[in-house]
C-alpha positions, 0 to 999 in steps of 0.5 A, spaced: 590 496 490 594 501 494 594 508 493 601 509 490 598 504 484 595 508 477 598 514 479 604 514 474 601 519 470 599 524 476 606 524 478 609 525 471 604 531 471 608 534 477 615 533 475 620 537 471 622 535 464 629 534 467 631 527 469 632 526 476 637 522 480 635 515 481 635 516 489 628 520 488 622 516 491 615 516 487 609 515 492 603 519 495 602 522 501 597 517 503 602 512 502 607 516 507 602 517 512 600 509 512 608 508 513 609 513 518 602 512 522 601 519 521 595 523 520 591 527 515 585 529 518 579 534 517 577 540 522 571 539 526 564 539 523 558 541 525 556 540 532 563 539 534 565 546 534 559 552 534 559 559 534 557 559 541 564 556 543 568 562 541 571 566 546 575 573 546 580 569 550 583 562 550 586 557 545 586 560 537 583 556 532 585 556 525 580 557 519 581 558 512 581 566 512 587 565 517 591 562 512 594 569 509 601 569 504 602 561 506 602 563 514 597 564 519 595 571 521 592 572 527 588 579 525 581 576 526 583 569 529 577 566 533 578 562 540 575 557 544 575 557 552 579 552 556 573 548 557 573 546 550 580 544 549 580 537 552 574 535 547 577 538 541 584 535 543 584 531 537 584 537 532 590 540 536 596 542 531 604 541 533 610 544 530 612 541 523 604 540 521 601 543 515 594 546 516 591 546 509 585 550 507 580 545 504 574 550 502 574 556 497 581 558 495 585 552 493 592 552 495 592 556 502 596 553 507 601 554 513 607 550 516 606 550 524 611 554 527 613 554 535 608 560 536 602 556 533 604 549 537 598 546 540 593 551 536 587 548 533 585 546 526 579 549 525 572 548 521 574 548 513 581 546 514 585 539 514 591 538 518 597 533 515 602 530 521 607 526 518 613 527 523 620 527 520 622 520 519 621 520 511 619 527 509 622 534 512 616 538 514 619 544 510 620 540 504 613 538 504 610 545 506 614 547 500 612 541 495 604 543 497 605 550 495 608 549 488 603 551 483 603 545 479 601 541 486 596 546 487 593 545 480 593 538 481 589 539 487 584 544 484 583 539 478 580 534 483 576 539 488 569 537 489 564 543 487 564 548 482 562 555 485 566 553 492 571 548 491 572 543 497 577 538 499 577 532 503 582 527 506 582 522 500 584 528 495 590 530 499 592 523 501 592 521 493 597 527 492 603 524 488 609 526 491 617 525 489 622 526 494 630 525 495 633 523 501 632 527 508 639 530 507 637 533 500 630 535 503 633 539 508 638 542 503 632 544 499 628 547 505 634 551 507 635 554 501 628 556 500 627 558 508 633 563 507 629 567 502 623 566 507 627 568 513 629 575 509 622 576 507 620 575 514 625 580 517 624 585 512 616 585 514 618 586 521 622 592 519 616 595 515 612 594 521 617 597 526 617 603 521 610 604 521 609 604 528 614 609 529 611 613 524 604 613 527 607 614 534 611 620 532 604 623 529 600 621 535 605 624 540 606 631 536 599 632 533 595 629 538 598 629 545 602 635 543 609 632 546 613 635 540 621 637 541 621 643 546 613 643 547 614 645 555 616 652 552 610 653 548 604 656 551 597 653 549 592 657 547 584 656 545 582 654 538 576 651 535 579 644 537 580 646 544 587 648 547 593 647 541 600 650 541 601 657 540 603 658 533 600 652 530 594 652 525 588 649 525 585 646 518 581 641 516 583 635 511 580 638 505 584 644 506 591 640 504 588 633 501 583 632 495 580 625 492 583 624 485 578 620 480 581 619 473 576 613 470 579 609 465 577 602 461 582 597 463 581 594 456 585 600 453 591 599 458 597 594 457 594 587 460 600 587 465 598 594 468 598 593 476 591 593 479 589 594 486 583 591 489 581 591 496 583 584 497 590 587 495 590 592 501 593 589 507 589 591 514 593 596 518 599 597 514 601 602 509 606 597 505 603 595 499 606 589 496 601 585 492 597 586 486 593 584 480 593 585 473 589 590 468 587 583 464 584 580 471 578 586 471 573 589 466 569 595 469 571 602 469 577 603 474 581 609 477 588 611 475 593 612 481 600 614 481 606 612 485 606 616 492 598 617 492 595 614 498 589 609 497 584 608 502 579 602 502 572 606 503 568 599 503 567 597 510 572 602 513 573 599 519 578 594 516 583 599 516 586 598 509 590 604 507 597 604 503 602 608 499 602 606 492 609 603 490 608 604 483 603 607 478 597 603 476 589 602 477 585 601 482 578 599 484 572 604 485 571 602 492 578 605 493 579 613 494 585 615 491 588 621 496 593 626 493 596 632 498 594 639 494 602 640 496 608 635 496 609 638 503 602 636 506 604 628 504 606 626 511 601 629 515 596 627 510 598 620 510 599 620 518 592 622 519 588 618 514 592 612 516 591 613 524 586 609 528 582 616 530 581 617 522 579 610 521 574 610 526 571 617 524 570 614 517 567 608 520 562 612 524 560 616 518 560 611 513 553 610 509 550 603 508 548 597 513 551 591 510 556 594 506 558 601 509 562 606 505 566 612 507 564 618 504 570 623 502 566 629 502 564 628 510 571 626 511 574 632 508 571 636 514 576 632 519 580 637 523 587 637 523 593 642 526 599 644 522 605 646 526 610 652 525 614 651 519 621 649 522 617 643 526 613 641 520 619 640 516 622 636 521 616 632 522 616 631 514 623 629 514 622 623 519 616 621 516 618 621 508 625 617 510 620 612 514 616 611 508 622 611 503 625 605 507 618 602 507 618 602 500 625 600 499 623 594 503 617 592 499 621 592 493 626 588 496 621 583 498 618 583 491 624 581 488 626 576 494 619 572 492 620 572 485 627 569 486 624 564 491 618 562 486 623 561 481 627 556 485 622 553 488 619 548 483 626 547 480 629 545 487 623 540 489 622 537 482 630 535 482 631 540 476 637 543 481 641 538 484 643 539 491 646 533 493 653 536 492 651 543 495 655 545 501 652 548 507 656 554 506 651 555 499 645 555 503 645 563 505 645 565 497 639 569 499 643 574 503 
């Protein structure tokens, strides 16, 4: 009995209610793998890859934790030395492969790009390498990220508390697909949205880097406009520019604690947990809903600063783009005067401040930052004219970042609405011309 037999019911569960053209093929990933002599393989087990094999430098190894927003994140990626590369070469990935997390959150995957070409599929992941003769790699990637496909896989995962996948489950995934030209059009349409999202994300990172660089240059290194003409004088902090004022964080900012029971709120009220705060980025673009949680939370308002106090070394600090509620493991910070917003944000999102929060945190396994301690953090305030110049620059950057965040949210919504319709054939791309593929612009 072949893998494609007895899967009609499963295929129907992944289909749209619309009727496809007859040129769509119905099969399974396993059947395609057999036909093209492809590879669907789990990452190394047990003794094949140990903790002792990891090094500070070398070839990156992709683990499930590195699959973030359907891309490979390098924030905490592990590596192996060159002496282990040959031994583990069967697990190397190439451009166009899909790496899929097989433990924990079902649905985490990434399409391997030129950057990750040659990296390793790590423990806890599977690699899907089918070439391009039948399936366009991007079409396959988008097919696997469709919520209906994820639900199908999740329902067949092994284990209750920690779902696990194996190659048999992945091979048995029902898949329907059109000829390659149509696949390429579908992939191009969806990629247009992802490319715009990626470009906006890069712009956000540049704006964040510019803001932090400005803060460090002016307030740490004291290299502000015309600094050569300003005399340095003694203060409690040591030498600071003449006319600058010495303060502590508690003088300009405060913690706001507005407790609320989420059950009393609209279920759709945005909710930020620590898991929604990205590392080293003030741009918050992902959140849950009040209906997802039960215990008392904190209310925050648009423009207030959210600081993750659990394990502060994770550096989770952001500006609220909307009103909502957040975990009590997040400190809601509000400047005491609107003129202090920029300096407060720049300060609490800086490496120096996060390091201070880490060093003064309390607890061993789950260290927590203490706001009462952090209020003693020393800062300096420049004369009014220079301060206004700084505020104007930072506020403009933050506004641009917020605008780009909202653009990305809208792009994702549109892409997510189109994705199931395109890969199911509900939207027929057969007659679409190439000039329609930039419709995401």
